[in-house]
N, C-alpha and C positions, 0 to 999 in steps of 0.2 A: 417431695419426692423425687428421686433418682430418675432422670431421665431415660433407662432403659429396662426401668421398671414400671410401665403402664397400669394406671388406676384400674383396678379390674382384673386385671392378668391370672388367670387361673383362678377366677371364680366360679362355684356351682354351677352344673349343667343345666338349665331349664327343667324341670320334670325330674330329674335324676334323684337318686337314695339320697339321704342328708349324712353327705360323708365326710364334710368338714368336723372335723375333731383334732384333740392336740394332737402335736406330731405329723399331722398330714394338710395343717393350713396349707390352701393354695396349690395343692395337687388334687382338686376334685377333679377337674377333667381328664390327668392323666389316668387315675385310678377307675375313672369311667370307662376306657379303652381297655382297662386290663380287665375289668369284668366283662364286658363282652366279648373279649379274646376267650376267655373262661366258658363262659355260656357255650360258644362257636363251639370249641373242642368238647364241650362235654357232650353237647347237642350230636355227636356226631360227624361234624364239617372237616373232618381230618386235624392235622398239625399247624401248629403255628409258634413263629417265634418274634419274643418282645425283647428288645434292646432298650434298656435304661441307661444315658449317656451324661455323663456331668460331671463338675468338678467336685474334689472331696468335701463333704458336707453337705453337698446339694438337696438330700434326701432320697437318695437311691435306695440304700438299704430300708430306710422306713417304708418305701414302698413297698420295695420286693416282701419285707417279712406282712405288711398286710396283704398284699397278693396272694401268699403263701395261706394264710389264714382262709381269705374267701374261696380259697380253689379247696380247701380242707372241707371248709361248711358245702361246697356244692359235689364232696363224695371224691376226691380227687385224692389219689396216691400221691405222696410227696417227698422228693428228693431237694433238702435243700443244704448247697455247698457252698463253701468260699476257698479263693486261694489266698494264699498269702504271699509274700513278699518274697521270703527268703526260704520257699519250698519250690522254687521252680525246675531243682534238678531231681524232683522225685516224680517217677513217670507215675500218669494217672490218679497223683494225689489229689486233684483240684475235685474234680469227678467225684474221687472216690469217698472225700469228706463228706458226701450228702447222698451218695449210693448206697451207704453199709449203712447210716445212723438215722433212718426214717423211721418214722411211727405209723405202720409198720414198713422197716426197711425196704427199698425198691428191687436190692439184690442179696442175696443171702451170700453170709460168709464163705460157703463153699463153691457158689459161682463167681464171686471174685479171685479166689483163688486157681480157679481154672484159667482165667482171665489173666491173672499176673504171672502164671505160667507160659505166657506166650507173648509178653509184652514187647520182645524184640521182634515181632509181625506186625506193625501197625494197621496194614488194610487188615488181616484177620481178626487182631482184637476189635475194632472196629467194627467189623461188621457181625460179629460174635456178642458183641455187648448190643449192638442194637437188635440183634435177635431175642436177647433175653426180654429187653425193652419192649420190644413189639409184643411179645407173649406176656408180658404182664399188663401192657395197656389191653388186652383183648376183652376184657370184661370189666374195666376201671379205666378211666382217663388218668393220667398221669400227667404231673408238673415237674419240672426238674429246672431247679433254679441257683444258678452259681452268682454269687456277690463278688465283685471286685474282679473281673474276669481277666483285667490286663496283667495280673500276676499268675495266672495260671502258668501251668508247666506246660512242656512243649506239646506233650502228647495228651493231655485234655485238650489242647488249643486245636490241636490235629483231629480231636473226636469232635469238638463241638462244631468244626469245619464241616464236616462230612456226614454225622449224624443226624441234623434238624432236616438236610434233603433228605435223607435216606428212609426217614420215618415221616414223610409228610404224610401219609394217608393214613397214620395210628392217630388215635387222640393223644397225641402229646404236647404240651406247651413247654418249650424253650423259653426262661426268662433270666436273662444274663444282664447285667449289671457292671458297668466300664465308666472310665475315663473318656473323652472327647478324643478317641482314637479307632475308628470303625475298620480300618484295616486289620484289625486285633479278629475280629469276628469273621465266621461264615455267613456269607449272607445267602439264602435260598429263598423260595417262592414266599410269599405270606410272609415277609419279615413286617413288622412293625418298630420304626424307631423312635423312642419319645425323650429328644433332648430335653433335659431337665432344665429349665431357666429360672433367673434369679425369682425369690416370691414377689410379688407386688407389693406395696405398702400396705394395701389392707388387709390382705393375709397376714404381713409382720405384725401390725397392730392387732389380727387376732391372736398371734401367736402371744404376744407381749401379755394380753389379759389372761389367756391363759395361767402362764408363769406367775404373772403377778396377784391376778384375783380381783383385778379391778379396774379403773379407766388409769388411762396409759400417761404419765405427766409428760409435758410437752418435750422436758429436757432429755426425756427417756426415749422418745420418739425421733428426736435428733443424731441420741447416740446410737441407735439403728440403724441410720444409714452408714455407720461404719461398717457393720456385717455386708453390704454388698449385697443384700437380699439373700444370704445364706444361711438357712436354717440353722443349722450345726452352731455355726458361729453367734447366730441372734440369738440359740437359745444360752449359749456358754455365756454372752452378755449379762443376759436376763438373770442367769442363776448367781451370778455377781451381783447385779443390781440389786437383786432380793438379800443376798447375804449380808451388804454392805449400805443399804441403804441407797435411794433414788439420787440420793445428792452427791454422792460418791463421783471422784473426778475422772474425768474420762481421759479413755485409755489412751495409751501411743499407739499401739496397735491391735486388730482386731482382737488376736486372741489372749490379750495378756488378763483381763478381769478374767474369765473364764479357766484359764490355769495354772498362771505365772502366780496369781493368789493365792491357790489352793498350793501350790509346790511351795511355797515362801513361807506358809504356816507348817508344813511338814517337819516333821523330826528328821536329821540329816541321814541317819542309818535309812530312814524311808526312803529320801530324794535319793540315795544312792543306789539301792535294791530298783525302784522306778527306772534308773539311767542306766542299770542294767539290763533289765527286762527291755526296754526301747530299741539296746541292740540284737537281743535276742529276736525281735520282730512282736506283731502285734498280738499273738498269742504263743503263750512260752510255758516250759514247764518250771514249775518251781525247785526241782532237783538242779536243772541246768543254772538258772538263775545264784541256786545257791552255793553251786561251784564257782561260778564266777565270782560271787562276792567272798569267796572262802569262807564258808560258815558253814554248818549242819542245814537243813531244810525246817526241821524243828524251832532252830533258833531264828526264823524269821517269821514267825506266827505274827508278832508284834506290826511289824512293819504290812505285811498282807494287809491285816486289818483297817491298817489305818491309809492305805491305797483304796480298798474299796470303800470304807467310809468317805474317804472325800471324793466318791463316784468318778474315780479315774479308771480303777480296775474293777473287773467282773471275773469269779470265781465259775468255773466251766466245768469243775470237777477234775477231770485230768490235766487241764490246763488255767494258767492263769490268761486273761485275756483284755488287753486294753479298750476302753468301753467304745474308742472312736478309734481310727486311724491318724485322725488329726489329734488326738490327744498326744498319742505315739510320738508323731512329728516334731510334737511342738515341746515335750521332751527331750528326745533325741537331739534337736537343732540346740540346745542348749549346753551339749557336751562341744567342748572345743574338738575340732578336726583331728588333732593330733592323739587328743584321747579315744576319739571314737575309733579311731585305727591300730590303738594301742587294744583296744576293748574286742573288737572285730577276730585283731588275730587270738586273742586269749581264748574267746569263745571256740574258735577252731581247734583250737592244742587241748583244751578241755574236753571238748565234743569228742575229738579221736582219741582220748585217754580212757574217756568211758565207752569205748568200744562202739562208737554212733559210725554208721556208713560216710562213704567220702561223701555222698551229696549231700549230708548234713552241716559239713564242716567247710565243704568250697564255697557256698555263697557270703561266708564269711571271708575268706581268703582272698575274693574279686575285689574285697573292699579294705584290703589290708596287705596284703602280700609285697614284699619289697623284693627287688633283684637282688638273687641271692641265696633266697628262702628257699632250702632243700627240701624241705619237709614239704613247703607251699606245691612246687613243683611235681613232687611225687604225687601229693593228692590229688592236683589239677590232671595229672596223666592218667591216675586211677580211675578218676571220675569220667572223664573223654573214654575209657575204655568201655568202664560199663553202661554210659548210655549212648555209645554210637551204632548201635543196631534200631533203636527206635528214634530218638533224636540227634540224627547226623550232622544237623547244622549246630547245636548246643556242644556237640561233640567236637568239633572244628574249632567253636570259639576260646573254650577250655583248653585244647592242647596249644593252640597258637599263643595262650596267655601263658602257658606253661613256658613255652619257648621263650617269649618277652623278658621271663625273670630268670631265664641262664645266663651269667655272664659269658659274655661274648668268646672269650677264649678256654672255657671251662669243657674237658673234654666231654661233658655228656650234652654238650649241644648236639652233636650229632644225633645222638637217640633220641633225645626228646623233637628234636625236627624231623627225624623221621615218621615218629608219631603224627607230628601234623601234617607231615603231607599225606599220611595216608587217611587220614579224620576228615583233608578237606577236599581230596578227589571222593571219597565216601559221602561230602555233603554235595557234590557236584561244584565246586568252588576250584574247576582245574586249573584254572590261570594261576589266581594265587597259590595253588598247592606248586604249580610250574615256578612260580617264581622263585618261593621260599628253597624249594630244592637248589635253585639255581643259585641264590646267595648262601644255601651251604655249602655249595660246590667251590665256590670261590674263595673259601678257607682254604682250598687245597688239605683236605682229609688224608689219611694214611689210602693207601689203594685198596684194600677191601672195606672202609667205608664208603669210598668213592664207587666203589662195584655196589653195593648193596642200597645206596641211596638211588644208582640210576637205575635198579632192579625195582624200589617202589615208584619211582618216577616213569616208570615204563606202563603201566596201570594210567596213568594222569595223561602220558602223549597219548595212548590208544585213545580214550576218550576225548582228546582233542581231535583228534582224526590225522594226527602227525606223524604218520608212518615212514617218511623221511626220514625226520628227527629222531624217531622210535629205530629204525635201525642204525642209523648212526651211532647212539650213544650205545645200545645195547652192544654194537661189535665192539667199540673202544672199551666197553666196562670187562666185556670178556677177555679183553687181552692182557686184564688186571687183576682179575679176581683169582684168589686161592680157594675160598670155600666152597666144597663142591654144592652145599646147596641151593648158595645163589648163583654159581653156575648154571645148574638147573632151572632155575629161575628164568634166568637171563636170555638163554637158548631157546625157553619155551616163549619169552617173548620175542626172542627174533622171529621164531618160526611162526607167529602171529601176525608181525608185521610183513614178511614174504608171505602171509594169504593174499595179500595186498597186490602183488606183484604180478610180472608176466610169465617168471619161470615158476611156476607150481611143481614142476618136479624137485626143483633145488628145493623149496619151502619144505616139501615130504621128505625130504632128506633131515632137514635141521628140524622139523617135528618129530621124525623118528626119534633122532639123537636126544632130543629134549628128554623124549617121554625113556630113555633108556638110562640119561643120567638122574633124571627124577626118582626112579625106581631104586637104583644104586643108593640114593644120597637117603632116600625114606620117607621127603617131604611130600607133604601132603598137598600145598599150594603148586608146587611145580608141578607135581603131578596132574592136577586140574588143569593150570594152563598148559601143558603138551597135550594132552587129549581134547582141549577146546581146539587148539592152533589145529589138531590133525583134522579134526573136524570141518572147520572152515575151510582148510585147503581141500579137502575132497568135494563140499560141497561146492566151492568156487570153481572146480575142474568138471563136475558134474557128475562126480562118483556116486550115485547115491549109495550103491554099498558099503563103501567105504567110511564113507560118512556114518551109516545108521551102523557101525560097529563103533567106531568112535566115539559117537553118542551115547548108545546104551552103554558101553564102557564107564563115559563120565557120568551117567544118570545114576549108574549101579554105585558108582562111587559117593555120589555129591545129589542126593536127589533134588536140591533146588534145579539141576540141568533136565529135569523131567519133561517141559515142553520140547527143548531140542530136538529128543529120542522121540516124542511125538512126531517133530514135524519132517524128522527123518523118514519115519516111517510111512509117513503121506507121500514123501516124494518117491518110496519103495512102490508105490499103490496098496501097501499094506495096512487097508482103512478099518477093519477090523480089529489088530493088533493094536494102532491107534485110541480107538475107540475105548479100547479095554485099557489101555495105559491112563487116558486122561481121566477115565471114570476110577480106576485105582486112586488118582489124584485126590479127586473129588474135592475137599475143603481143607486141603494142604493149604497152610500157612504161607508159605515159599512162593515167591514171582506169583502172585494171583494173575497179574497183569498180561505177564508171558504166557498163562496155562489158559487163559481166555483168549491171547490172538493165536495159541495153538488148532484152541477147537473153533475159532472162526475160521483158521485155513482149510479143517477138516470138511466143515459147512460148506464151505466154499468150493471145495472138490464134489462134494455129494449134490452140489447144485443146488443148495436151499440157501437161498441167496438170501431172504428176510433173516432168517436166522443168524448168516454169516454177518450181515450188517449188524444185525443186536450186540455179537460177539465183538465186533470193533468199535462199535458204540461204548461199550462195557470197557475192554481196554483201554480206548483213550482215557473215560472218567477215571478209570484206576491209576495210571500213569497223572492224571492230571491232580489227582487229591495227595499223590506224591511228592508231585512238581517236579517229577522228572519224565518229561515226556520224551523221552530217545527214541520210540517208535510211532511219532507221531507222524510221520512224512510216510510210512508204509502203510500204516493205518488208512490216513486220507487217501493215498493214490489206491487201496484196494477198493474202500468206498467210493471215490471216482469210477471205476473200472465199471462196479456194480450198480452204477447210475447210469452209465451208458449201455450197458446188456438190457436195462430196463426202459430204456429211451427219456430216459430223465436229466437232459442235460445240464440242464439249469442247476438241479445238484450236481451234477460232476464238474462244473465249473467254481462253485462255492467250494467243495471239495482241492479244486486244482489251487484257489486262490490262498487257503490255507496249508497248502505245498509249499508254494512258492514264497509266502511269509514265513514257515520256518526254514525253508532253506536259507534263504536272505539273512535270518537271524543266527544260524547256528549251521555255515556251509561245511558240508564233507561229502566224499567222493562215491559213496554208496546214496546219500541222499538226492546228490546232483541227479545221479545214472536214473534213477528210479523217478524223480520230478521229469525228467526229459523224456522218458515211455510215457508217461500221463500226458505232457503236452502232445506228444506223437496222436496217442488216441484220440485225443479231446479235437485235434488240428483234423485227423482223416473224416472224424464224424461232420466236423463244419465242411466238409468241401477241399481243405486245403491241400491236398494228397502230397502236393513235393515238399512243403513245409515238415508233413508228419514224416514221407521216408526221409529227411533229411537229419530229424530228431532222431530217428531209429539208428541211421549212419554213425550219429556219434555217440549212441550208447557201445557201437559194436568198435568204433574207434579209439574210442577215449577210455571204456574201462572195460577192458578183457576179463579181470577178474569178477565182474558180476556179471557177465554174460550170462552163466548159465543159471546162477541165482535166480536173476530180473527175467529174463527170454523163455525159460523152460517152459512156463506154464503158459506162456504167452507168443510162445514160436509163430503157430501159423497164423494167427493175428498181425505180428511183422511181418510177415513174408506176404501177405494179403497188401498191407501199406506200403511196401517198397513195391509191389509190382503195382498198386494203385498210382504211387509217384513216379512210375516210369524208370525205375532202377531195377532193372532185372538183373543185375551185378550182386546188387546187395541181396534178392530174393535169394540166387542160387545161394551166397555163401551162408544165407542163414538156412536152407535146405541142408547144403552141405555140414553145417555144424548139428544138424538134427540128428543127421545120419551119425555122425561121428559119436552123439551122444546115444542113439539106440545102441550101438556098438557097445559102448562100455554100459549100458544097462540092458542087457540081454531079455531077463526076467522082467521088467516092468513095464507094462500092456500101454500106458502111455505113450512113453517113450519112443517105443516101436511105432504106436499107432500116429504119434505127431510128426513121424519122420516119414511115413509112406503119404501123411497128408500134404506135408511141406510141398514134397517132390511131388507130387501129383499135382499142386498148384504151380508150379514152378512152368513143368512138362505137359499141363494139361490132358494128363493122363487118368481117363474114369476106371481101368484097372488098379490103378496104385490108390483109387479113392474108393475101390470096394476093399482092396486090402485093409486099408485104413480104418474101414466101418467091422470087415469081420474083424482084427486085431483088439479095436475098444471095445466090442461088444463084450469081450472077455475082461476087460478091465473094470474099475468102479466108479469110473467119472461121465456122469451122463453129458453134461456140455461139450467135450470135446467131440465126445459119439453123435451129438446134435450139429455141431460143427461141419463132421466129415459127413453125416448123412444129408444136411443139407447139399453142400458140395456137389454129392453125388447125383442126387436128386435133378439138381438145374443142369450139372450135365447130363443125364440120361432124357431128360427132357428136351434139351438141346437137340438129341440125337432121336428123337420121336421113339424113346423105349419106353414101353408102359410100365416098366419097374421103378421109373421114378417117380410114381405115384406112395409106393410103402415107405420109400427112400425120406421123402418130403414129410408125411405123416407121420413117420417116426421123430423127425428133430422137431416139427410143428409139434407135436404131443409133449416132448421132452421141452421147450423151452417155454411151452404152454406152466406145464407143472410146476417147473422151477420160477417162474415170474420175470423171465427174461423176454418181455412184452416187446421192446424194439424187434428183436430177433425174430420172433413167433410173426411178427407184422408181415415181416420181409420173407421170411418161408411162406405166409398164407398166400402171397402175391403170386408164388409160382404155384403152389400147392393147388388153387383155382383154375390155372391155365391147365393145367395136368389132367384135372377131373372135369373141365368145362362148367364147372359151378360153383357156387361160394362154399368155401372151406367152413367148417362150423366156427360159430364163435362161442367162446365160453366166459362166463363173466369174466375171469380172471384176465381176460384181452382190455376189459375196460380199464382207463386208467383209473387207480385206485382213489377213492375220494380223500381228501383230508382229515375229514372231521366224522364221527358219528362210526355207527359197528363197523360198517363195512369197509371202513380204513383199516380195519384192525387186521393184522397178518393173522395166521393160523394158528402161530404159536403165543400170541397176543390174545387170542381167545381162548386159548385152552389154559393161561396163565391167569385170565379175566374170572372163567369159571372155576378156578379152582379156590382163588382169593375170595370168591362170592360165597361159594361153599364153606367157610371158615379158617380155610390154610392160612399161616403164616406164609412169609417168603420162603421161610427155611424149609417147611413141609412140602410146599410147592416145588422148591428146586427137587428135594428127594422124590417128589412123583413124575418130574418129569426129568430125571435125570441128566440134571443142567446145576451149574454153580448157584449159588442166592443173589450172586452179582448180577448175573444175565436175567434172573428173575427181576432183580431191581429196576434193572435198566425196560423190562417189557412193562414193566408196572407204573413206570414214569411215560414211557410214551403211551402208553393206555389212558392214564389219566388226562393227557396232554389232546389224547382224540376223543377223547368222549366227555372233555370238559368237567368232570368230577374232581371232587377234592378228597371225597375218604373211601374207606370200603365200604362203607353205609351205601352211597349214593351208587357207587360199582355193582353192588347186589340189586339193587332195586332195576339198573337196566340189563342187567343180565337174566334176570327172571323177565322182565317184560320183553325179553328174544323169546322167552318158551321154549317149549319142546322142540319147536322146528331147528331150529340153530343147532342143539345137541346132537339130533339126528345126522344133521349135515356133515358133522365133525369139523366145523370149523366155525 
């Protein structure tokens, strides 16, 4: 017995059903766990994920197929797909192979055509796919099985990493098989991992009796040790023994008896046909194989029949399939490496000649192309362009490979290199993109090429936050460029870089010149860059009207910038227009994380702290799904500020820890300024007022371009920090800037009110406080009004003026309704003094519990009731006029707080709450 296969491993579980049968020997325990998962999902316990991991031939596919049969017997609708090694470039191919071909299919061809039309928007596509599966599973449990997921195309892998968690409350069981590489799979809650280990000697003996039909000779038992507990290899050996007798010579390697003996007995034409097939992949069409063989498909019937009779191939109707990938590998391994490369190269050419797409040909080129192969370079570039929107990392790999194939001194190296820089930047591989560009520039290209390369590198340097280098390079390139389109792009890049400097007047002039050049050249990219730069400059200068003008023009020109227009309208206090704009965006596929960020900004302005926090959580999750956490610092800083308003300093510190780690990993000027301000607020809350004031001072001193983007909504709080820290000069400076900001934005009530409030704090002037309150009453933001009312009430209370009571009451009520418990508590202390009695305490002033129905926010209760009433996430989102992504966030929080696993459990809890909860509106 092999020491790593203990006797009895994999024996049947006591009391379990009689599961042991040919093909499943030694897998009784694993099958019992899979059966239990099926029953759990069927019985309404929510979704689950099962991973079957192990080496080729270990029995993953057999176990998956048996699980599929059990699920069908339990009433599941089944999607059974398989990923294939040479199909990694076809978006969603691995999932589609099962979703469209079940009995009945999980998705209709119409559904999938709608999805395919948006395959370049990953988040939208996965959300829509999840919605379709959620709707399909509303009345019937669903099993989605994907075999050999290590070969899955990137879009399918992305979907599999996101959807199981998204559909956790639905009766959906995900069953994925793959090799021992767990990093390939998205791990969510309730994931059952089943590593398939080598079969025990007992299981191997049972397998041998199944194949040989009687007792197992000692010689055969010893022979099976060479299979290493791998059931497929053992079965192949046993098949060879059965065919040639138990006294056949011991094989020199594990698979020889099972494959090479069969290959040796085949006719030369059949062997050549199988070798061609092994190059095309585990599954291949007869037409493709015939083209490579140089024969008509009708002339290969004898070879096909012989391969099927030898149990090497299986006919699926549309395609021929090697019965196991190990069989394909064994045939493929018999080819000399040079022959393999030649066949792969010929396969690529034949596929292109037959009109197939670059995604079909490129996998073969990756295995065969040699430097200087012009066709391969072109096809790799085309494939990179085709997949860049949905699979940017793969596109970058393809573009880099194309560049590697270009001879160093070939003129085309600059064009191919430019595409590589763009793809690497799109994939977030900024350092590699810059290095690639610098390598090309070192070859001293012609001046126009030099300018063009610097133009595309401008995007890379912007993402690296290397504004100084961006300015230097764009200036140098502008001195050399003659192409008006490239000139317009470079000027726009220069304006963007100057938006981060101290002379915003000069930056504005550059932006206006860039826009004029873009309009003359008619270049779309230059126009987008120029409008974007002008919008950034206006925001950094605190000119809200100009920022809105430029961002509206940009949004009309390119709807991807709609979130920027929404935020610009919020800065103008035009909340109604911002709300309409975000509703118009609705389920738009473009930039969902930024749309959610804009919605969160609106909810913060409206004082809806719970909803704002949910939006920020959603935006962070969407960025994490795409592995592009560009807004993480801003998200966590704002969540920290919300936590401070609620009085949850522990949560604020946790958010600050994430900010510190993110800034350390990816330092940039904007993140540093935002981080410093968050540190100041937390330090002030901890009583370290001097340190807090110094941190605010550093923001003022070191980051002038961000001054109003950062401090505009927080200037009163910053003045307070400065005064508590004993820095009157800083407080006066902040108040003076607030006054300048108000002058620039005469139609923005918040700007006017904040300026009056800041000046009132510096000068201890309650008449200015009254003015601030009067102005803020005309605006849409409740929290600044509450802050001004609270300060007015305190000033009037100190003066013995009875008007303190209504001012403090207003502040207390606003803070209470918003859930700003810490601020409400502070105001209540003064309100009690003003009224000489205890201020009323509402339930929301008590710390919200962490678990149970009372832990739910008002929005979460609305979502819970809708889901319990049978709504899908999508229909609940439509009812609440929010995005399905936000409903997903609410639902995840609801499940966590209520400790439930499924919609069935949630419905029971909602029902138990009765009519009282509904009548209370929360």
